[in-house]
Residue frames relative to the residue before (quaternion, step in Angstrom):
aa qw qx qy qz dx dy dz
M 1.0000 0.0000 0.0000 0.0000 0.00 0.00 0.00
T 0.3071 -0.7403 0.5637 0.1997 3.60 -0.88 0.81
R 0.7018 -0.5017 0.3223 0.3897 3.49 -1.30 0.36
H 0.8584 0.0187 -0.0607 0.5091 3.54 -0.91 1.00
S 0.3990 0.7349 -0.4570 0.3030 3.60 1.09 0.74
Y 0.7601 0.3456 -0.1932 0.5152 3.63 1.15 -0.20
F 0.2937 -0.7406 0.5783 0.1757 3.50 -1.31 0.28
G 0.3707 -0.7122 0.5482 0.2342 3.52 -1.23 0.57
G 0.0992 -0.7883 0.6052 0.0504 3.55 -1.10 0.64
I 0.0247 -0.7866 0.6170 0.0079 3.55 -1.02 0.84
E 0.0897 -0.7660 0.6355 0.0370 3.51 -0.85 1.04
G 0.1009 -0.8244 0.5567 0.0164 3.59 -0.23 1.21
G 0.0007 0.8315 -0.5547 0.0307 3.59 -0.22 1.18
G 0.6649 -0.5314 0.3494 0.3916 3.51 -1.25 0.28
T 0.7145 0.4073 -0.2207 0.5242 3.57 1.28 -0.40
K 0.8174 -0.0265 0.0596 0.5723 3.56 0.91 -0.88
F 0.3192 -0.6795 0.6138 0.2443 3.56 -1.35 0.25
V 0.1156 -0.7473 0.6484 0.0883 3.55 -1.19 0.68
C 0.0421 -0.7833 0.6199 0.0203 3.60 -0.85 0.95
M 0.0198 -0.8178 0.5713 -0.0674 3.54 -0.96 0.93
V 0.1644 -0.7142 0.6694 0.1219 3.52 -1.32 0.63
A 0.2510 0.7615 -0.5559 0.2194 3.58 -0.66 1.04
S 0.3722 -0.6638 0.5767 0.2971 3.49 -1.41 0.00
G 0.7730 -0.1420 0.1108 0.6083 3.52 1.33 -0.37
P 0.7590 -0.4011 0.2589 0.4426 3.59 -1.24 -0.05
E 0.7194 0.4390 -0.2375 0.4830 3.53 1.11 -0.64
D 0.7460 0.2937 -0.1690 0.5734 3.60 1.29 -0.08
I 0.1531 0.7795 -0.5749 0.1958 3.49 0.38 1.32
V 0.2915 -0.7922 0.5180 0.1381 3.57 -0.54 1.32
E 0.8035 -0.1248 0.1543 0.5612 3.56 0.75 -1.07
E 0.0468 -0.8018 0.5957 -0.0082 3.54 -1.12 0.73
V 0.0063 -0.7882 0.6154 0.0069 3.59 -1.02 0.68
R 0.1231 -0.7661 0.6276 0.0641 3.58 -1.14 0.67
F 0.0835 0.7823 -0.6143 0.0601 3.57 -1.05 0.79
P 0.5986 -0.5997 0.3862 0.3645 3.62 -1.11 0.68
T 0.4515 -0.6348 0.5477 0.3055 3.56 -1.23 0.56
T 0.0361 -0.7990 0.5989 -0.0404 3.53 -0.43 1.29
T 0.7773 -0.1611 0.1885 0.5782 3.57 -0.13 -1.39
P 0.6349 -0.5286 0.3858 0.4107 3.57 -1.14 0.39
N 0.6703 0.4942 -0.3272 0.4465 3.61 0.82 -0.93
E 0.6613 0.4939 -0.3282 0.4593 3.62 0.87 -0.77
A 0.6580 0.5011 -0.3208 0.4615 3.60 0.98 -0.87
F 0.6599 0.4957 -0.3292 0.4587 3.67 0.90 -0.77
D 0.6251 0.5229 -0.3522 0.4603 3.62 0.99 -0.81
Q 0.6883 0.4810 -0.3021 0.4512 3.65 0.87 -0.83
M 0.6269 0.5303 -0.3373 0.4605 3.59 1.08 -0.77
I 0.6721 0.4996 -0.2930 0.4614 3.55 0.85 -1.03
A 0.6534 0.5158 -0.3255 0.4484 3.62 0.91 -0.86
F 0.6558 0.5156 -0.3232 0.4468 3.57 0.98 -0.76
F 0.7720 0.4017 -0.2037 0.4485 3.55 0.78 -1.01
E 0.4987 0.7161 -0.4025 0.2767 3.58 1.17 -0.59
P 0.6837 0.4777 -0.3269 0.4444 3.70 0.73 -0.90
F 0.6424 0.5322 -0.3224 0.4474 3.63 1.05 -0.79
V 0.6588 0.5015 -0.2858 0.4825 3.52 1.03 -0.97
R 0.6477 0.5284 -0.3255 0.4419 3.60 0.88 -0.86
R 0.7143 0.4163 -0.2538 0.5020 3.58 0.98 -0.77
G 0.5059 -0.6881 0.4169 0.3111 3.60 1.21 0.12
Q 0.4803 0.7130 -0.4122 0.3018 3.60 1.19 0.40
L 0.6778 0.4476 -0.3301 0.4808 3.68 1.21 -0.02
A 0.3067 -0.7507 0.5581 0.1755 3.55 -0.87 0.97
A 0.7872 -0.1155 0.0978 0.5978 3.66 1.10 -0.55
I 0.2700 -0.7347 0.5956 0.1806 3.54 -1.29 0.31
G 0.2164 -0.7343 0.6302 0.1296 3.54 -1.03 0.85
L 0.1016 -0.7908 0.6034 0.0160 3.62 -0.86 1.05
A 0.0088 -0.7858 0.6177 -0.0289 3.57 -0.62 1.14
S 0.0932 -0.8412 0.5323 -0.0195 3.51 -0.51 1.27
F 0.5360 -0.5552 0.5093 0.3809 3.51 -1.31 0.43
G 0.3077 -0.7977 0.5039 0.1230 3.58 -1.09 0.60
P 0.4922 0.0428 -0.7925 -0.3576 1.32 -2.40 -0.64
V 0.1631 -0.7922 0.5845 0.0650 3.54 -1.11 0.76
D 0.4500 -0.6683 0.5215 0.2810 3.53 -1.33 0.36
L 0.1214 -0.8381 0.5318 -0.0049 3.53 -0.36 1.35
R 0.4963 0.6626 -0.4276 0.3631 3.61 1.26 0.03
S 0.3859 -0.7736 0.4601 0.2025 3.55 -0.37 1.24
D 0.6949 0.4536 -0.2697 0.4885 3.61 1.19 -0.45
S 0.5447 0.6241 -0.4070 0.3849 3.58 1.25 0.06
P 0.5470 -0.6344 0.4400 0.3235 3.58 -1.10 0.63
T 0.7241 0.3727 -0.2320 0.5319 3.54 1.33 -0.37
F 0.1928 0.7806 -0.5571 0.2075 3.66 1.21 0.54
G 0.8208 0.2623 -0.2174 0.4586 3.52 -1.06 0.89
S 0.6254 0.5312 -0.3467 0.4543 3.54 1.25 0.27
I 0.4744 -0.5832 0.5687 0.3339 3.48 -1.35 0.43
T 0.2981 -0.7710 0.5374 0.1671 3.55 -1.03 0.78
T 0.8826 -0.0453 0.0711 0.4625 3.61 -0.46 -1.26
T 0.1905 0.8015 -0.5472 0.1480 3.62 0.93 0.72
P 0.3825 -0.7137 0.5210 0.2699 3.59 -1.04 0.67
K 0.4467 0.6971 -0.4530 0.3305 3.57 1.30 -0.03
P 0.4769 -0.7141 0.4240 0.2879 3.64 -0.51 1.11
G 0.8297 0.2341 -0.1798 0.4737 3.56 -0.93 0.94
W 0.7084 0.4924 -0.2673 0.4293 3.64 1.11 -0.29
A 0.4893 0.6688 -0.4416 0.3438 3.61 1.13 -0.25
H 0.8377 0.1080 -0.1100 0.5239 3.62 -0.97 0.97
T 0.3640 0.7082 -0.5176 0.3132 3.63 1.04 0.67
D 0.3473 -0.7118 0.5738 0.2085 3.58 -0.90 0.96
M 0.2269 -0.8356 0.4877 0.1113 3.57 -0.14 1.31
I 0.7732 0.3828 -0.2230 0.4538 3.65 0.92 -0.62
G 0.5108 0.7092 -0.3907 0.2889 3.58 1.23 -0.54
K 0.7448 0.4171 -0.2578 0.4526 3.54 0.63 -1.10
I 0.6363 0.5228 -0.3310 0.4607 3.58 1.04 -0.73
R 0.6342 0.5127 -0.3115 0.4878 3.64 0.98 -0.93
D 0.7163 0.4713 -0.2857 0.4279 3.58 0.72 -0.98
T 0.6555 0.5069 -0.3021 0.4713 3.58 1.13 -0.75
F 0.8314 0.2824 -0.1415 0.4572 3.65 0.74 -0.89
N 0.2216 -0.8236 0.5012 0.1459 3.56 1.21 -0.41
I 0.5417 0.5437 -0.4670 0.4392 3.58 0.82 1.09
P 0.6776 -0.4983 0.3135 0.4407 3.68 -1.11 0.47
I 0.0510 -0.7746 0.6293 0.0355 3.60 -1.03 0.79
A 0.2175 -0.7282 0.6405 0.1099 3.52 -1.02 0.99
F 0.1390 -0.8111 0.5679 0.0187 3.50 -0.94 0.97
E 0.1307 0.7848 -0.5942 0.1180 3.59 -0.94 0.95
L 0.5832 -0.5013 0.4937 0.4060 3.48 -1.41 0.14
D 0.6201 -0.6006 0.3571 0.3566 3.58 -1.05 0.84
V 0.7238 0.4239 -0.2777 0.4682 3.62 0.81 -0.88
N 0.5653 0.5516 -0.3944 0.4697 3.61 1.21 -0.32
A 0.6344 0.5089 -0.3270 0.4814 3.57 1.06 -0.73
A 0.6357 0.5437 -0.3414 0.4286 3.54 0.98 -0.78
V 0.6601 0.4854 -0.2982 0.4896 3.61 0.93 -0.97
F 0.6572 0.4928 -0.3339 0.4623 3.58 0.94 -0.77
G 0.6298 0.5301 -0.3372 0.4568 3.65 1.01 -0.69
E 0.6524 0.4936 -0.3163 0.4803 3.59 0.96 -0.86
Y 0.6730 0.4869 -0.3040 0.4664 3.64 1.02 -0.79
F 0.6998 0.5366 -0.2417 0.4048 3.55 0.87 -1.15
W 0.7852 0.3420 -0.1475 0.4947 3.55 0.88 -1.12
V 0.7259 0.4276 -0.2362 0.4841 3.62 1.05 -0.60
S 0.3476 -0.8025 0.4381 0.2078 3.58 -0.05 1.34
E 0.6198 0.5771 -0.3496 0.4008 3.56 1.01 -0.75
N 0.6728 0.5189 -0.2966 0.4362 3.55 1.13 -0.73
H 0.4680 0.6481 -0.4591 0.3874 3.60 1.19 0.07
Q 0.7046 0.4031 -0.2377 0.5334 3.53 1.29 -0.55
R 0.6381 0.5041 -0.3223 0.4846 3.56 1.32 0.21
D 0.3374 0.7184 -0.5012 0.3449 3.53 0.93 1.00
P 0.4518 -0.1880 -0.8438 0.2205 1.73 -1.50 2.06
L 0.1349 -0.7577 0.6370 0.0438 3.51 -1.17 0.83
V 0.0984 -0.7787 0.6196 0.0081 3.50 -0.97 0.99
Y 0.1395 -0.7620 0.6307 0.0467 3.55 -1.12 0.96
F 0.0739 -0.7704 0.6307 0.0569 3.63 -0.76 0.97
T 0.1190 -0.7252 0.6670 0.1225 3.52 -1.03 0.73
I 0.0851 -0.7925 0.6033 -0.0270 3.51 -0.89 1.10
G 0.3491 0.7231 -0.4997 0.3249 3.51 0.01 1.35
T 0.8242 0.0144 0.0236 0.5656 3.63 -0.67 -1.11
G 0.7642 0.0214 -0.0394 0.6435 3.51 1.17 -0.64
I 0.3770 -0.6825 0.5622 0.2758 3.65 -1.23 -0.12
G 0.1464 0.7751 -0.6046 0.1112 3.51 -0.88 0.98
A 0.2036 -0.7664 0.5950 0.1314 3.55 -1.25 0.34
G 0.1751 -0.7339 0.6484 0.1014 3.52 -1.18 0.88
I 0.1376 -0.8160 0.5606 0.0316 3.59 -0.88 0.85
I 0.1438 -0.7459 0.6459 0.0762 3.60 -0.98 0.94
V 0.0613 0.7526 -0.6536 0.0513 3.60 -0.95 1.03
N 0.8467 -0.0003 -0.0566 0.5290 3.53 -0.79 1.03
G 0.7092 -0.4772 0.2255 0.4674 3.53 1.08 0.89
Q 0.6951 0.4607 -0.2668 0.4831 3.63 1.23 -0.07
I 0.5044 -0.6181 0.5092 0.3228 3.49 -1.17 0.65
V 0.4279 -0.7185 0.4995 0.2261 3.56 -0.91 0.91
H 0.0496 0.7489 -0.6590 0.0492 3.50 -0.86 1.12
G 0.0768 -0.7865 0.6098 0.0609 3.56 -1.29 0.33
V 0.8091 -0.0684 0.1283 0.5694 3.49 -0.89 -0.95
V 0.6995 -0.0594 0.0413 0.7110 3.46 1.25 -0.88
H 0.6511 -0.4639 0.3603 0.4806 3.59 -1.20 -0.15
P 0.6371 -0.5113 0.4004 0.4151 3.61 -1.17 0.41
E 0.1239 -0.7793 0.6118 0.0544 3.55 -1.12 0.81
A 0.0248 0.8488 -0.5254 0.0543 3.54 0.74 1.14
G 0.5639 0.5984 -0.3996 0.4052 3.61 1.15 -0.21
H 0.7209 0.3858 -0.2538 0.5168 3.58 1.29 -0.24
M 0.3255 0.7095 -0.5566 0.2844 3.55 1.03 0.61
R 0.4762 -0.6807 0.4932 0.2582 3.55 -1.17 0.68
L 0.1177 -0.8042 0.5817 0.0317 3.61 -0.89 0.94
P 0.6066 -0.5097 0.4360 0.4268 3.55 -1.21 0.24
H 0.1603 -0.7831 0.5969 0.0690 3.57 -0.76 1.04
E 0.2056 -0.7894 0.5702 0.0974 3.57 -0.47 1.22
W 0.2228 -0.8504 0.4595 0.1267 3.49 0.23 1.42
Q 0.6232 0.5412 -0.3665 0.4295 3.62 1.05 -0.68
A 0.7040 0.4291 -0.2587 0.5033 3.60 0.95 -0.82
D 0.8126 0.1647 -0.0161 0.5588 3.55 1.10 -0.75
P 0.0462 -0.8537 0.5177 0.0326 3.64 0.20 1.14
Y 0.4033 0.7179 -0.4687 0.3199 3.59 1.29 0.10
A 0.4495 -0.7463 0.4329 0.2315 3.62 -0.69 1.11
G 0.5571 -0.5954 0.3934 0.4248 3.60 1.16 -0.59
Y 0.4566 -0.7353 0.4614 0.1949 3.51 -1.16 0.75
C 0.5791 0.6281 -0.3777 0.3569 3.59 1.14 -0.60
V 0.4153 -0.7393 0.4810 0.2230 3.56 -0.77 1.09
Y 0.6809 0.4625 -0.2837 0.4919 3.58 1.28 -0.33
H 0.8364 0.1927 -0.0433 0.5114 3.57 0.81 -0.97
G 0.4520 -0.6810 0.4854 0.3106 3.62 1.11 -0.07
D 0.8568 -0.1063 0.1136 0.4915 3.61 -0.43 -1.22
C 0.2131 0.7166 -0.6220 0.2328 3.61 0.67 1.09
F 0.7638 -0.3431 0.2575 0.4823 3.60 -1.33 0.00
E 0.6775 0.4704 -0.2846 0.4886 3.61 0.76 -0.98
G 0.6693 0.5329 -0.2907 0.4284 3.60 0.90 -0.91
L 0.7465 0.3911 -0.2090 0.4960 3.56 1.18 -0.62
A 0.8308 0.2863 -0.0754 0.4713 3.58 0.99 -0.81
S 0.5072 0.6441 -0.4540 0.3490 3.63 1.12 0.09
G 0.6996 -0.4693 0.3200 0.4334 3.57 -1.18 0.23
P 0.6789 0.4644 -0.3128 0.4750 3.62 0.90 -0.83
A 0.6063 0.5340 -0.3700 0.4587 3.62 1.07 -0.52
M 0.6311 0.5151 -0.3305 0.4765 3.60 1.00 -0.79
N 0.6535 0.5187 -0.3128 0.4540 3.57 0.91 -0.98
A 0.6886 0.4911 -0.2855 0.4507 3.62 0.90 -0.90
R 0.6615 0.5119 -0.2868 0.4670 3.56 1.10 -0.83
W 0.8150 0.3003 -0.1134 0.4825 3.56 0.74 -1.11
C 0.3796 -0.7412 0.4687 0.2946 3.62 1.32 -0.12
Q 0.7283 0.2401 -0.2762 0.5793 3.60 0.99 0.83
S 0.5759 -0.6308 0.4033 0.3284 3.53 -1.20 0.66
A 0.6686 -0.5231 0.3487 0.3973 3.57 -1.17 0.58
E 0.6677 0.5198 -0.3256 0.4219 3.66 0.92 -0.83
T 0.7098 0.4389 -0.2856 0.4711 3.60 1.14 -0.36
L 0.5215 0.6292 -0.4237 0.3908 3.59 1.24 -0.04
P 0.4161 -0.7163 0.4958 0.2606 3.62 -0.72 0.92
P 0.6530 -0.5507 0.3330 0.3992 3.62 -1.11 0.62
E 0.6898 0.4846 -0.2878 0.4545 3.66 1.00 -0.67
H 0.4672 0.7013 -0.4429 0.3063 3.62 1.19 -0.18
P 0.5401 -0.6538 0.4105 0.3351 3.69 -0.88 0.82
A 0.4616 0.6908 -0.4356 0.3464 3.56 1.27 -0.28
W 0.6915 0.5060 -0.3008 0.4187 3.58 0.86 -0.92
E 0.6158 0.5210 -0.3671 0.4631 3.65 0.95 -0.63
L 0.6565 0.5033 -0.2985 0.4760 3.59 0.99 -0.88
E 0.6349 0.5385 -0.3036 0.4634 3.56 0.96 -0.95
A 0.6716 0.5055 -0.2861 0.4600 3.56 0.84 -0.99
N 0.6272 0.5406 -0.3280 0.4548 3.56 1.05 -0.74
Y 0.6795 0.4494 -0.3118 0.4890 3.59 0.78 -0.88
I 0.6401 0.5093 -0.3561 0.4518 3.68 0.78 -0.82
A 0.6670 0.5214 -0.3036 0.4371 3.60 0.83 -1.06
H 0.6209 0.5160 -0.3420 0.4809 3.69 0.98 -0.73
A 0.6864 0.4750 -0.3177 0.4497 3.58 0.85 -0.83
L 0.6423 0.5203 -0.3120 0.4683 3.60 1.03 -0.80
T 0.6181 0.5445 -0.3377 0.4554 3.57 1.03 -0.77
N 0.6322 0.5251 -0.3218 0.4701 3.54 1.00 -0.82
V 0.6760 0.4996 -0.2842 0.4611 3.59 0.91 -0.94
I 0.6401 0.5269 -0.3210 0.4579 3.57 1.00 -0.84
C 0.6769 0.4729 -0.2904 0.4836 3.60 0.95 -0.89
M 0.7282 0.4519 -0.2630 0.4432 3.62 0.93 -0.73
L 0.8126 0.2541 -0.1059 0.5136 3.61 0.80 -0.98
S 0.2337 -0.7919 0.5298 0.1940 3.65 1.06 -0.42
P 0.1203 0.8325 -0.5336 0.0879 3.60 0.83 0.97
K 0.4403 -0.6854 0.5078 0.2801 3.59 -1.16 0.51
R 0.7886 0.0442 -0.0711 0.6092 3.55 1.33 -0.19
I 0.1137 -0.7459 0.6520 0.0744 3.58 -1.14 0.76
V 0.1629 -0.7884 0.5894 0.0670 3.57 -0.66 1.09
L 0.1685 -0.8007 0.5721 0.0552 3.60 -0.80 1.00
G 0.0783 0.7956 -0.5939 0.0899 3.56 -0.40 1.20
G 0.5092 0.6504 -0.4802 0.2952 3.55 -1.41 -0.11
G 0.6999 -0.5386 0.2869 0.3711 3.51 -1.19 0.55
V 0.6217 0.5651 -0.3232 0.4355 3.54 1.02 -0.75
M 0.6821 0.5035 -0.2743 0.4538 3.56 1.09 -0.76
Q 0.4645 0.6813 -0.4365 0.3600 3.59 1.27 0.14
Q 0.5432 0.5753 -0.4055 0.4576 3.62 1.24 -0.23
P 0.3825 -0.7866 0.4381 0.2077 3.61 -0.27 1.26
N 0.6645 0.5159 -0.3257 0.4316 3.59 1.06 -0.61
L 0.5351 0.6814 -0.3759 0.3286 3.60 1.22 -0.37
M 0.6648 0.5358 -0.3230 0.4081 3.58 0.79 -0.98
P 0.6810 0.4849 -0.3369 0.4332 3.70 0.65 -0.79
I 0.6365 0.5255 -0.3182 0.4663 3.58 1.05 -0.75
I 0.6301 0.5116 -0.3353 0.4784 3.60 0.99 -0.84
R 0.6600 0.5081 -0.3384 0.4379 3.66 0.74 -0.85
Q 0.6561 0.5087 -0.3095 0.4636 3.57 0.93 -0.91
K 0.6927 0.4707 -0.3026 0.4551 3.61 0.86 -0.88
V 0.5908 0.5592 -0.3792 0.4409 3.63 1.04 -0.60
L 0.6558 0.5288 -0.2908 0.4535 3.53 0.96 -0.91
I 0.6391 0.5179 -0.2932 0.4872 3.52 1.08 -0.89
L 0.7085 0.4687 -0.2665 0.4553 3.60 0.87 -0.88
L 0.6264 0.4944 -0.3474 0.4925 3.61 1.12 -0.56
N 0.1774 -0.8447 0.4964 0.0931 3.64 1.19 -0.48
N 0.6526 -0.5619 0.2884 0.4186 3.59 1.01 0.93
Y 0.3490 0.7558 -0.4919 0.2548 3.60 1.17 0.37
I 0.7415 0.3169 -0.1945 0.5585 3.59 0.99 -0.88
Q 0.1640 -0.8259 0.5367 0.0536 3.48 -0.30 1.31
S 0.2998 0.7110 -0.5544 0.3119 3.49 0.18 1.46
S 0.4413 -0.7087 0.4811 0.2674 3.57 -0.73 0.99
E 0.5751 0.5949 -0.3856 0.4083 3.53 1.21 -0.58
I 0.7063 0.4109 -0.2445 0.5221 3.57 1.06 -0.72
L 0.7063 0.4964 -0.2713 0.4257 3.56 0.75 -1.02
E 0.8017 0.2633 -0.1181 0.5234 3.59 0.99 -0.86
H 0.7990 0.2772 -0.1428 0.5142 3.58 1.10 -0.42
I 0.1307 0.8378 -0.5184 0.1105 3.59 1.01 0.73
D 0.5827 0.5802 -0.3544 0.4453 3.60 1.22 -0.60
D 0.7150 0.4224 -0.2530 0.4963 3.60 1.16 -0.48
I 0.6224 0.5199 -0.3399 0.4763 3.57 1.36 -0.06
I 0.7590 0.2287 -0.1241 0.5968 3.55 1.00 -0.89
V 0.0958 0.8411 -0.5063 0.1642 3.53 -0.22 1.28
P 0.4851 -0.5986 0.5126 0.3790 3.65 -1.25 0.17
P 0.6636 -0.5344 0.3401 0.3979 3.54 -1.24 0.32
A 0.4524 -0.6821 0.4975 0.2873 3.60 -0.86 0.91
L 0.7045 0.4320 -0.2682 0.4951 3.65 1.12 -0.52
G 0.4602 -0.7023 0.4396 0.3190 3.52 1.24 0.20
N 0.7884 -0.3018 0.2080 0.4940 3.60 -0.94 -0.81
H 0.5568 0.5799 -0.3961 0.4435 3.58 1.32 0.42
S 0.3497 0.7572 -0.5086 0.2135 3.66 1.14 0.03
G 0.7209 0.4782 -0.2861 0.4120 3.58 0.72 -0.98
V 0.7087 0.4303 -0.2699 0.4896 3.59 0.86 -0.96
L 0.6544 0.4723 -0.3434 0.4803 3.64 0.95 -0.63
G 0.5765 0.5575 -0.3678 0.4707 3.57 1.21 -0.47
A 0.6321 0.5147 -0.3220 0.4815 3.58 1.09 -0.75
I 0.5973 0.5490 -0.3363 0.4782 3.59 1.10 -0.77
A 0.6686 0.5015 -0.2881 0.4674 3.55 0.93 -1.02
L 0.6297 0.5367 -0.3293 0.4549 3.61 1.00 -0.75
A 0.6497 0.5008 -0.3019 0.4856 3.57 0.99 -0.90
R 0.6636 0.5064 -0.3043 0.4590 3.57 0.89 -0.84
N 0.6508 0.5179 -0.2942 0.4708 3.52 1.02 -0.86
L 0.6497 0.5235 -0.3047 0.4594 3.55 1.01 -0.84
K 0.6822 0.4857 -0.2835 0.4673 3.55 0.94 -0.90
E 0.7215 0.4501 -0.2674 0.4531 3.62 0.95 -0.82
T 0.8058 0.2817 -0.1433 0.5008 3.56 1.01 -0.72
G 0.3889 -0.7086 0.4826 0.3372 3.57 1.23 -0.46
L 0.6717 0.4520 -0.2988 0.5052 3.58 1.23 0.23
S 0.4804 -0.6187 0.5381 0.3113 3.51 -1.26 0.50
A 0.6468 -0.5335 0.3449 0.4220 3.59 -1.16 0.31
């Protein structure tokens, strides 16, 4: 490795952290994964992983993508911090401070799902023609990253599409919901912890024929129908641990078409729904490779995504 020829990427999720050194998807030097325990333990492991590369002068920048909610306002005194997460011990954690102070190299900071959508856009050439592009992660939590005109969508805060309200079919699903803020919002009904609480077993252990998947597909399809009507995206990428069930994607696509009920007269949707609603092209590396892309973009342009 030559001096400053690689970038660091951190995907900090509610269940695990992924750290990577790479120049891109085809040139991954090293990767490590570890459970999300406490902030101090996570920072110690991140710093230990990157320290040899920084010491040898091999990293040009680091991209840090964190679970949220996070403060993305660069002029805010709490920029780079997690805000109101219900995850014990992590609320108001300064995510970039210790890493920046330890290594003194440029750091790009984003929400984890924003990094994932940026990774799918930045590294997958086909997705350059799929703008607007939406990435949903459906796992420990539910979130959405959105690309419009080549830029990650930010606003007053970052979009929180995982907390949209959906029709709750109480007779078919008497479960009250998992979200500590909203009860039966999208995340409260369809996240991995919601499935675990409702069915008393984790999503990865539920067999394909279990009624859980029909209900799960129904909630996801309602959310995607809302997004299609609101943003008219050319592609929706569905990632996260819950989406590892291979039978889920076809049911979601079918239900979206039923819910749209021929209102949107577009051959792209009516005839090519399989090319609109897709799994991640980068697989389970979308988030961390998105962080790598953010670091590269910061170094090359001086700007965040």
